[in-house]
C-alpha positions in Angstrom: 51.8 -83.6 -61.0 49.9 -86.2 -63.1 48.6 -84.9 -66.4 46.3 -86.5 -69.0 48.4 -85.1 -71.8 51.3 -87.3 -70.6 49.2 -90.5 -70.7 49.0 -92.8 -73.7 45.7 -94.6 -74.2 46.0 -97.3 -76.8 45.0 -100.8 -77.9 47.0 -103.2 -75.7 49.6 -105.5 -77.3 52.2 -108.1 -76.2 54.4 -105.3 -74.9 51.9 -104.6 -72.2 51.7 -108.1 -70.8 54.1 -107.0 -68.1 51.3 -105.0 -66.5 48.9 -107.9 -65.9 49.6 -108.2 -62.2 49.2 -104.4 -61.8 45.9 -104.6 -63.6 44.5 -107.3 -61.4 45.9 -105.7 -58.2 44.1 -102.4 -59.2 40.9 -104.4 -59.8 41.1 -106.0 -56.4 41.8 -102.7 -54.7 38.9 -100.9 -56.4 36.5 -103.8 -55.5 37.5 -103.5 -51.8 37.2 -99.7 -51.8 33.7 -99.8 -53.3 32.6 -103.0 -51.5 30.9 -104.1 -54.8 31.4 -104.5 -58.5 34.5 -105.6 -60.4 35.4 -109.2 -60.4 39.1 -110.3 -60.7 40.0 -112.1 -63.9 42.7 -114.7 -64.4 46.1 -113.6 -65.8 45.6 -116.1 -68.6 42.3 -114.4 -69.6 43.7 -110.9 -69.6 46.7 -112.2 -71.6 44.3 -113.6 -74.2 42.5 -110.3 -74.5 45.7 -108.4 -75.1 47.0 -110.9 -77.7 43.7 -110.6 -79.5 43.8 -106.8 -79.7 40.6 -106.6 -77.5 41.9 -104.5 -74.7 42.6 -100.8 -74.0 45.5 -99.7 -71.8 46.6 -96.4 -70.4 50.2 -95.8 -69.5 52.3 -92.9 -68.1 55.7 -93.7 -69.5 56.4 -97.1 -68.0 53.7 -96.8 -65.4 50.3 -98.5 -65.6 47.4 -96.1 -65.3 44.2 -97.7 -66.5 42.6 -100.6 -68.4 39.5 -102.0 -70.1 38.8 -105.0 -72.3 36.2 -106.3 -74.8 34.1 -109.4 -74.5 31.6 -110.8 -77.0 28.6 -113.0 -76.3 25.7 -114.8 -78.1 27.6 -115.3 -81.3 28.8 -111.6 -81.2 25.3 -110.3 -80.9 26.3 -108.6 -77.7 29.6 -106.9 -76.8 30.8 -105.7 -73.4 33.4 -103.2 -72.4 34.5 -104.8 -69.1 36.9 -104.3 -66.3 37.3 -100.5 -66.6 39.8 -99.5 -64.0 41.9 -96.4 -63.3 44.7 -96.4 -60.7 44.1 -94.1 -57.7 46.8 -91.6 -58.6 45.3 -91.0 -62.1 41.7 -90.5 -61.1 39.9 -87.2 -61.4 41.5 -86.1 -64.7 39.1 -87.7 -67.2 41.2 -90.8 -67.9 38.3 -93.2 -67.4 36.4 -91.3 -70.0 39.3 -91.6 -72.5 39.7 -95.3 -71.9 35.9 -95.9 -72.2 35.7 -93.9 -75.4 38.6 -95.8 -76.9 37.1 -99.2 -76.0 33.7 -98.1 -77.4 35.3 -97.0 -80.7 37.2 -100.3 -80.9 34.0 -102.3 -80.2 32.1 -100.4 -82.9 34.9 -101.0 -85.4 35.2 -104.7 -84.6 31.5 -105.4 -84.1 29.5 -102.8 -86.0 26.2 -104.6 -85.7 26.5 -105.8 -82.1 24.7 -104.3 -79.0 27.2 -103.0 -76.5 26.4 -103.3 -72.8 27.8 -103.1 -69.4 27.1 -103.5 -65.7 28.3 -100.8 -63.3 27.8 -99.3 -59.9 29.8 -96.1 -60.6 27.9 -92.9 -61.3 30.9 -91.6 -63.3 30.8 -94.6 -65.6 27.1 -94.3 -66.0 27.6 -90.7 -67.1 30.3 -91.6 -69.6 28.1 -94.4 -70.9 25.2 -92.0 -71.4 27.4 -89.6 -73.3 28.4 -92.5 -75.6 24.8 -93.4 -76.3 24.1 -96.1 -73.7 20.7 -96.2 -72.0 19.8 -97.8 -68.6 18.0 -101.1 -69.2 16.7 -104.1 -67.2 18.9 -107.2 -67.0 16.5 -109.0 -69.3 17.7 -106.8 -72.2 21.3 -107.9 -71.7 22.9 -111.1 -73.0 21.5 -114.4 -71.8 24.8 -116.1 -72.2 25.6 -118.0 -69.0 29.3 -117.5 -69.5 28.9 -113.8 -69.1 27.0 -114.1 -65.8 29.5 -116.6 -64.5 31.9 -113.7 -64.6 30.0 -112.1 -61.8 30.8 -115.0 -59.4 33.9 -113.2 -58.2 31.9 -110.2 -57.1 31.0 -109.8 -53.4 27.4 -109.2 -54.3 26.9 -112.3 -56.4 24.5 -113.8 -53.9 22.0 -111.0 -54.6 22.1 -111.7 -58.3 21.4 -115.4 -57.6 18.6 -114.7 -55.2 16.8 -112.5 -57.7 17.1 -115.0 -60.5 19.6 -112.8 -62.3 17.0 -110.1 -62.7 18.7 -107.4 -60.6 21.7 -106.6 -58.4 23.5 -103.5 -57.1 24.8 -102.9 -60.6 22.9 -100.9 -63.3 22.6 -102.5 -66.7 23.3 -100.1 -69.6 23.0 -100.8 -73.3 23.9 -99.3 -76.7 22.1 -100.6 -79.7 23.4 -99.5 -83.1 19.9 -99.8 -84.5 19.0 -96.7 -82.4 21.2 -94.7 -84.8 19.2 -95.6 -87.9 16.7 -93.0 -89.2 13.2 -93.4 -87.9 14.1 -96.4 -85.7 11.0 -97.7 -83.9 10.7 -100.4 -81.2 8.6 -103.6 -81.8 5.4 -101.7 -80.6 5.9 -99.0 -83.3 7.1 -96.4 -80.8 10.5 -94.7 -81.2 12.6 -95.9 -78.3 13.7 -93.1 -75.9 15.6 -92.9 -72.7 14.0 -91.3 -69.6 16.9 -88.9 -69.8 15.7 -87.8 -73.2 12.3 -86.8 -71.7 13.6 -84.8 -68.7 14.0 -81.5 -70.6 10.4 -81.8 -71.8 9.0 -82.7 -68.4 10.5 -79.7 -66.6 8.4 -77.0 -68.3 5.3 -79.0 -67.7 6.1 -79.5 -64.0 6.9 -75.8 -63.7 3.4 -75.0 -65.1 1.7 -77.2 -62.6 3.6 -75.5 -59.7 2.5 -72.1 -61.0 -1.1 -73.3 -61.2 -1.0 -74.5 -57.6 0.3 -71.2 -56.4 -2.5 -69.3 -58.1 -5.2 -71.4 -56.5 
């Protein structure tokens, strides 16, 4: 039985280049299963990420289990943790969360002042992102770099992105801004930026009060 404690999650190096075909095959399979999302990358591109120390890989002994890599855009103003993938046999044990956390930590270390963002269709990834401090945002708050958006051309839903002028697709945009962690951070309009998820606990008592009022009437 597969166990998370037997899996090594680490920064990928040259010794992991032998897994590149396995990584891209896993990306292709996941894309077909979901009918959306992940775009295949060239072997040369993934090799470059590994050689630069900008990828996270999970292995179970000599078996590939999961992967994620880092990209930077707009003169390192934006960083993306892209291509998160977990092999079928290793899903459901929290491995995606461990890979994502490792990639996030590496991104914060390499690019402490950069905004970290991602596009995803997966609810599990959205939940992990939220726990790390990401917030859902519109595509207009993500990088404007054309090279990033060209990476979506391999996705089956690329036509939607094009038809909407790159303003929306089936993916959800999520962003982490290190400025949010600074004391008394306020947005440009002077209001402290909060996620809708931050407001839900406060809204519930108010909604309950309204329901009780309606019942009394």
